[in-house]
mmCIF file of the C-alpha atoms, coordinates in Angstrom:
data_MODEL
# 
_entry.id   MODEL 
# 
loop_
_atom_site.group_PDB 
_atom_site.id 
_atom_site.type_symbol 
_atom_site.label_atom_id 
_atom_site.label_alt_id 
_atom_site.label_comp_id 
_atom_site.label_asym_id 
_atom_site.label_entity_id 
_atom_site.label_seq_id 
_atom_site.pdbx_PDB_ins_code 
_atom_site.Cartn_x 
_atom_site.Cartn_y 
_atom_site.Cartn_z 
_atom_site.occupancy 
_atom_site.B_iso_or_equiv 
_atom_site.pdbx_formal_charge 
_atom_site.auth_seq_id 
_atom_site.auth_comp_id 
_atom_site.auth_asym_id 
_atom_site.auth_atom_id 
_atom_site.pdbx_PDB_model_num 
ATOM 1  C CA . MET A 1 1  ? 30.011 19.980 -47.442 1.00 0.00 ? 1  MET A CA 1 
ATOM 2  C CA . SER A 1 2  ? 30.388 20.920 -51.089 1.00 0.00 ? 2  SER A CA 1 
ATOM 3  C CA . GLY A 1 3  ? 33.550 21.261 -53.080 1.00 0.00 ? 3  GLY A CA 1 
ATOM 4  C CA . VAL A 1 4  ? 35.340 24.164 -51.560 1.00 0.00 ? 4  VAL A CA 1 
ATOM 5  C CA . ALA A 1 5  ? 37.107 23.662 -48.139 1.00 0.00 ? 5  ALA A CA 1 
ATOM 6  C CA . LEU A 1 6  ? 35.889 25.730 -45.194 1.00 0.00 ? 6  LEU A CA 1 
ATOM 7  C CA . SER A 1 7  ? 39.198 27.435 -44.933 1.00 0.00 ? 7  SER A CA 1 
ATOM 8  C CA . ASP A 1 8  ? 38.909 28.679 -48.488 1.00 0.00 ? 8  ASP A CA 1 
ATOM 9  C CA . ARG A 1 9  ? 35.485 30.067 -47.904 1.00 0.00 ? 9  ARG A CA 1 
ATOM 10 C CA . SER A 1 10 ? 36.787 32.360 -45.202 1.00 0.00 ? 10 SER A CA 1 
ATOM 11 C CA . GLU A 1 11 ? 38.869 34.129 -47.690 1.00 0.00 ? 11 GLU A CA 1 
ATOM 12 C CA . SER A 1 12 ? 35.826 35.601 -49.442 1.00 0.00 ? 12 SER A CA 1 
ATOM 13 C CA . GLY A 1 13 ? 34.413 37.446 -46.444 1.00 0.00 ? 13 GLY A CA 1 
ATOM 14 C CA . MET A 1 14 ? 31.082 37.161 -44.694 1.00 0.00 ? 14 MET A CA 1 
ATOM 15 C CA . ALA A 1 15 ? 28.457 39.888 -44.779 1.00 0.00 ? 15 ALA A CA 1 
ATOM 16 C CA . LEU A 1 16 ? 25.641 39.508 -42.327 1.00 0.00 ? 16 LEU A CA 1 
ATOM 17 C CA . ASP A 1 17 ? 22.848 41.776 -41.462 1.00 0.00 ? 17 ASP A CA 1 
ATOM 18 C CA . ALA A 1 18 ? 22.201 42.664 -37.764 1.00 0.00 ? 18 ALA A CA 1 
ATOM 19 C CA . GLU A 1 19 ? 19.565 39.815 -37.317 1.00 0.00 ? 19 GLU A CA 1 
ATOM 20 C CA . GLU A 1 20 ? 21.781 37.296 -39.080 1.00 0.00 ? 20 GLU A CA 1 
ATOM 21 C CA . THR A 1 21 ? 24.680 38.426 -36.750 1.00 0.00 ? 21 THR A CA 1 
ATOM 22 C CA . GLU A 1 22 ? 22.454 37.955 -33.731 1.00 0.00 ? 22 GLU A CA 1 
ATOM 23 C CA . LEU A 1 23 ? 21.334 34.549 -34.903 1.00 0.00 ? 23 LEU A CA 1 
ATOM 24 C CA . VAL A 1 24 ? 25.018 33.220 -35.455 1.00 0.00 ? 24 VAL A CA 1 
ATOM 25 C CA . ARG A 1 25 ? 25.964 34.804 -32.112 1.00 0.00 ? 25 ARG A CA 1 
ATOM 26 C CA . LEU A 1 26 ? 23.245 32.852 -30.353 1.00 0.00 ? 26 LEU A CA 1 
ATOM 27 C CA . LEU A 1 27 ? 24.178 29.663 -32.055 1.00 0.00 ? 27 LEU A CA 1 
ATOM 28 C CA . ALA A 1 28 ? 27.784 30.258 -31.039 1.00 0.00 ? 28 ALA A CA 1 
ATOM 29 C CA . GLU A 1 29 ? 26.737 30.595 -27.415 1.00 0.00 ? 29 GLU A CA 1 
ATOM 30 C CA . GLY A 1 30 ? 25.347 27.004 -27.830 1.00 0.00 ? 30 GLY A CA 1 
ATOM 31 C CA . LEU A 1 31 ? 21.542 27.813 -27.555 1.00 0.00 ? 31 LEU A CA 1 
ATOM 32 C CA . VAL A 1 32 ? 19.209 25.227 -29.074 1.00 0.00 ? 32 VAL A CA 1 
ATOM 33 C CA . LEU A 1 33 ? 16.569 26.150 -31.616 1.00 0.00 ? 33 LEU A CA 1 
ATOM 34 C CA . ASP A 1 34 ? 13.739 26.868 -29.302 1.00 0.00 ? 34 ASP A CA 1 
ATOM 35 C CA . ALA A 1 35 ? 15.958 29.050 -27.156 1.00 0.00 ? 35 ALA A CA 1 
ATOM 36 C CA . VAL A 1 36 ? 17.132 30.964 -30.218 1.00 0.00 ? 36 VAL A CA 1 
ATOM 37 C CA . ALA A 1 37 ? 13.675 31.471 -31.232 1.00 0.00 ? 37 ALA A CA 1 
ATOM 38 C CA . ARG A 1 38 ? 12.469 32.756 -27.871 1.00 0.00 ? 38 ARG A CA 1 
ATOM 39 C CA . ARG A 1 39 ? 15.498 35.208 -27.637 1.00 0.00 ? 39 ARG A CA 1 
ATOM 40 C CA . MET A 1 40 ? 14.817 36.516 -31.184 1.00 0.00 ? 40 MET A CA 1 
ATOM 41 C CA . ALA A 1 41 ? 10.994 36.606 -30.660 1.00 0.00 ? 41 ALA A CA 1 
ATOM 42 C CA . LEU A 1 42 ? 10.591 34.314 -33.758 1.00 0.00 ? 42 LEU A CA 1 
ATOM 43 C CA . SER A 1 43 ? 9.050  30.931 -34.510 1.00 0.00 ? 43 SER A CA 1 
ATOM 44 C CA . GLU A 1 44 ? 11.135 27.996 -34.397 1.00 0.00 ? 44 GLU A CA 1 
ATOM 45 C CA . ARG A 1 45 ? 10.205 27.374 -38.110 1.00 0.00 ? 45 ARG A CA 1 
ATOM 46 C CA . THR A 1 46 ? 11.559 30.915 -38.930 1.00 0.00 ? 46 THR A CA 1 
ATOM 47 C CA . VAL A 1 47 ? 14.827 30.323 -37.169 1.00 0.00 ? 47 VAL A CA 1 
ATOM 48 C CA . ARG A 1 48 ? 15.182 26.958 -38.782 1.00 0.00 ? 48 ARG A CA 1 
ATOM 49 C CA . ARG A 1 49 ? 14.541 28.587 -42.183 1.00 0.00 ? 49 ARG A CA 1 
ATOM 50 C CA . ARG A 1 50 ? 17.028 31.405 -41.617 1.00 0.00 ? 50 ARG A CA 1 
ATOM 51 C CA . ILE A 1 51 ? 19.734 28.939 -40.490 1.00 0.00 ? 51 ILE A CA 1 
ATOM 52 C CA . ARG A 1 52 ? 19.107 26.824 -43.643 1.00 0.00 ? 52 ARG A CA 1 
ATOM 53 C CA . ALA A 1 53 ? 19.367 30.014 -45.701 1.00 0.00 ? 53 ALA A CA 1 
ATOM 54 C CA . LEU A 1 54 ? 22.775 30.906 -44.082 1.00 0.00 ? 54 LEU A CA 1 
ATOM 55 C CA . CYS A 1 55 ? 23.995 27.395 -44.731 1.00 0.00 ? 55 CYS A CA 1 
ATOM 56 C CA . ASP A 1 56 ? 23.031 27.636 -48.442 1.00 0.00 ? 56 ASP A CA 1 
ATOM 57 C CA . ARG A 1 57 ? 24.437 31.061 -48.887 1.00 0.00 ? 57 ARG A CA 1 
ATOM 58 C CA . PHE A 1 58 ? 27.806 30.089 -47.515 1.00 0.00 ? 58 PHE A CA 1 
ATOM 59 C CA . GLU A 1 59 ? 27.826 26.635 -49.039 1.00 0.00 ? 59 GLU A CA 1 
ATOM 60 C CA . VAL A 1 60 ? 28.025 24.702 -45.774 1.00 0.00 ? 60 VAL A CA 1 
ATOM 61 C CA . ASP A 1 61 ? 26.103 21.872 -44.349 1.00 0.00 ? 61 ASP A CA 1 
ATOM 62 C CA . THR A 1 62 ? 25.641 22.639 -40.678 1.00 0.00 ? 62 THR A CA 1 
ATOM 63 C CA . PRO A 1 63 ? 25.027 25.724 -38.457 1.00 0.00 ? 63 PRO A CA 1 
ATOM 64 C CA . VAL A 1 64 ? 28.267 24.993 -36.782 1.00 0.00 ? 64 VAL A CA 1 
ATOM 65 C CA . GLN A 1 65 ? 30.096 25.578 -39.950 1.00 0.00 ? 65 GLN A CA 1 
ATOM 66 C CA . VAL A 1 66 ? 28.386 28.969 -40.303 1.00 0.00 ? 66 VAL A CA 1 
ATOM 67 C CA . VAL A 1 67 ? 29.567 29.758 -36.781 1.00 0.00 ? 67 VAL A CA 1 
ATOM 68 C CA . VAL A 1 68 ? 33.153 28.830 -37.655 1.00 0.00 ? 68 VAL A CA 1 
ATOM 69 C CA . LEU A 1 69 ? 33.005 31.071 -40.741 1.00 0.00 ? 69 LEU A CA 1 
ATOM 70 C CA . ALA A 1 70 ? 31.638 34.028 -38.746 1.00 0.00 ? 70 ALA A CA 1 
ATOM 71 C CA . ALA A 1 71 ? 34.435 33.549 -36.104 1.00 0.00 ? 71 ALA A CA 1 
ATOM 72 C CA . ARG A 1 72 ? 37.119 33.334 -38.712 1.00 0.00 ? 72 ARG A CA 1 
ATOM 73 C CA . ASN A 1 73 ? 35.841 36.460 -40.447 1.00 0.00 ? 73 ASN A CA 1 
ATOM 74 C CA . GLY A 1 74 ? 35.574 38.541 -37.391 1.00 0.00 ? 74 GLY A CA 1 
ATOM 75 C CA . VAL A 1 75 ? 31.755 38.643 -37.294 1.00 0.00 ? 75 VAL A CA 1 
ATOM 76 C CA . LEU A 1 76 ? 31.567 37.169 -33.736 1.00 0.00 ? 76 LEU A CA 1 
# 
């Protein structure tokens, strides 16, 4: 993870659109990539790309960290 602590990132807020919120919710439920793709009617490649985009936007290394940030910010 890059320079700022995960707890510091939660201070800035986390804006997600409806599809991003659904993606994070499904990840929080523990679904694996192919199950998330099926539930969202997307390809696995698209889901992987969207997860990477969220990680990049919130400057974290893993989808789990995105889920943690979402939970801390009341998104979930």
